[in-house]
N, C-alpha and C positions, 0 to 999 in steps of 0.2 A: 666514271664514264661507262655507259652501257654499250656493249659491243653489238653491232648488227652483223648479219650474215648476208653475203652476196654470192649468188650462184650464177655463173656465166658460162657461155660456150665460147670456145676459141679453137682455132685449127690446131692440129697436132704440131705443126711447125712453130706456131707462136708459143704453145705450151712448152715445147722442148727448149725454145730460146729463153723463155722466162726461167725455166728450171736450171738451165746451164748458167745463166747470168747470176741467179741467186747463189748457186754453189760457188761460182768464181768470186763473188763479192762476200762470201761467208755470211749470207743473210737468208732469211726465210722468204718464200715467194710473197707472203703477206707483207713483209717489211719492204720489199721492192715495190709492190703495188702502192702501199701507203706513201712511200716517198715520191712516187710519180704523181699521185693525186695531190700531195702537198705542194708539188712544184707548179700546179695549175694556177693561173692568175685568179684572184678573188674578184669575180664579176659583180658581186653585191656592192662593193665600194668603188667600182670603176677602176680598180687597180690592174693596169696592164703592164706593170713594170717587170713582170716575170720575163726571163729570157725567151724570146720568141723562137719557135722551132723553124728550121729552114723549110722553105716552100720548094717543092719540086718544080723546076722551070719547065714550061711547056715548050716542047721542041717541035 
């Protein structure tokens, strides 16, 4: 498997949250992001069986 590199911008708040979660879960930030990406539904096969994320209700 050839690895690709991704450079992205995020707020300090999100970076800190990712960093803290990774330390809490004893994982690297890359592992956390990989797992989040792997949890996305596979739209190529029309698979929407992944657990949906809650939608914020409009008030």
